Phi, psi and omega in degrees: 000137173232158180256137179242135182280135182224149178257119178255136174278113183249016183310312183294341185262351181275136174239157183231151178235125180297136177225181185303322187252357180168235181230138163272135183258139185225147173236110183047055178070001176261122179297137179236351177156201182210155171248127179252133177274128178232164175299333180272000182128188182269141179246123175268134172235105184244152176294163177300136183099355178234148177212156178246141177212110186064237176260012181250150174241133180238155176235131173277123178230161175257126182233146177294140177272327178228142179293152178289114187303332180289350181245006183274314183256078182267148178252094185293329184291322184266352177080022175231162183222000000 
């Protein structure tokens, strides 16, 4: 089994809390960065592993590329895997 890096769209799961200069951004109650309002537009400062592109926010995650063969052919009737 190998791990492959993948970019997930998490925009719908991100929430914001208004602060003096913009918004603090959270993913499931964990802070991931902030958006600052400036005269030239909004500036995003996100933690490592997160990125913004247009109106979307993405998270970089590692996902398995092939299933681990020892868990693929399970015998549910006899209770072993």
